[in-house]
C-alpha positions in Angstrom: 94.8 102.1 17.2 92.2 99.4 16.8 90.7 97.8 19.9 91.0 94.1 20.2 88.7 91.7 22.0 90.0 90.9 25.5 87.0 89.2 27.0 83.3 88.5 26.8 81.2 90.8 28.9 77.5 90.9 29.9 75.7 94.2 30.4 74.8 94.5 34.1 71.4 96.1 33.2 69.9 94.1 30.3 72.2 91.0 30.0 73.3 91.6 26.4 76.7 89.9 25.7 79.5 91.8 23.9 83.1 91.3 23.0 84.8 93.8 25.3 88.2 95.5 25.7 89.7 97.2 28.7 90.5 100.9 29.0 92.3 102.5 31.9 88.9 103.2 33.5 86.6 100.4 32.4 85.5 97.6 30.0 84.1 98.9 26.7 81.9 97.0 24.2 83.3 96.5 20.7 81.2 97.5 17.7 79.4 100.2 19.7 80.3 103.6 21.1 81.6 101.6 24.1 78.3 101.3 25.9 75.6 98.7 25.7 72.6 99.4 23.4 70.5 100.0 26.5 72.9 102.9 27.5 74.6 101.1 30.4 78.4 101.2 30.6 79.1 98.4 33.1 79.9 94.9 32.1 80.3 91.6 34.0 83.2 89.7 32.6 82.2 86.2 31.5 85.5 84.9 30.1 88.9 86.4 29.7 91.6 85.7 27.1 94.2 85.1 29.8 
């Protein structure tokens, strides 16, 4: 299964913005291993597709 963009999210540590998708536990960044390039795994949602 390929993840699809569900929202834009900003890393809560460094501020980098990513297209993100929701898993059962958290938001994950697309185009990465799921975490921000700084290593943080928490994202503030800026806009949602809904």
